[in-house]
C-alpha positions, -999 to 999 in steps of 0.1 A, spaced: 218 537 -75 202 568 -87 171 563 -109 175 577 -144 148 600 -158 130 587 -189 147 597 -222 129 621 -245 126 605 -279 110 621 -309 100 603 -340 101 626 -370 79 613 -398 84 631 -431 75 606 -459 42 597 -476 23 567 -461 25 546 -493 52 540 -519 79 531 -494 81 513 -460 91 543 -440 57 553 -427 47 517 -418 81 508 -402 81 542 -384 47 534 -369 59 499 -357 90 514 -341 70 541 -323 47 514 -309 76 493 -297 93 522 -280 59 531 -264 61 499 -244 91 512 -225 95 540 -199 104 568 -223 88 601 -231 78 595 -267 68 622 -292 56 617 -328 59 645 -354 43 645 -388 55 669 -414 59 672 -451 41 643 -469 38 623 -437 7 644 -428 -11 622 -453 -5 592 -430 -31 607 -407 -57 615 -434 -92 599 -430 -107 577 -457 -76 564 -474 -83 538 -501 -53 517 -509 -71 490 -529 -56 501 -562 -21 501 -547 -24 465 -536 -12 474 -500 -29 472 -467 -43 505 -454 -27 510 -419 -35 546 -410 -61 536 -384 -33 520 -364 -19 555 -357 -49 559 -333 -31 534 -310 -3 559 -303 -22 573 -273 -28 539 -258 9 532 -261 18 563 -241 26 586 -270 9 617 -257 29 642 -276 16 640 -312 24 670 -334 16 680 -370 34 709 -386 9 736 -395 27 746 -427 28 710 -440 -10 707 -435 -17 740 -451 5 732 -482 -14 699 -487 -49 714 -481 -56 695 -449 -74 706 -418 -78 690 -383 -112 676 -395 -93 656 -422 -72 637 -396 -80 604 -379 -67 613 -345 -61 642 -321 -29 660 -327 -14 693 -317 -9 716 -347 23 736 -343 42 760 -366 77 752 -378 95 774 -352 77 757 -323 85 723 -338 122 731 -342 122 742 -305 106 710 -294 131 690 -314 160 708 -297 146 696 -263 148 659 -272 175 635 -262 171 615 -294 155 623 -328 146 593 -350 137 602 -386 114 581 -408 
């Protein structure tokens, strides 16, 4: 039986980290998939770039602050971590504002990378 190559799966995070379950649930699913032999990528665009912002204080929201958990992505084999340049610029963020190392790419490069995936999972 021929061995199958790992599938290329990209998680596309677009929503703000708080106010819905999308960012938190997306993070959990990425970590679960990271435990399997797949090529996993995580993309942060639109308001999802705030998920990676340092120094979040959620005490007034009454929810647990989970952004630090995104640093576990590398340990789970998620080596391809992208942030859309335009989304960061529109929200006044720089690489120094983020809690982990990511590759900043423009929208055209991101769309090309998305086209190379076997599966896109939006959150």
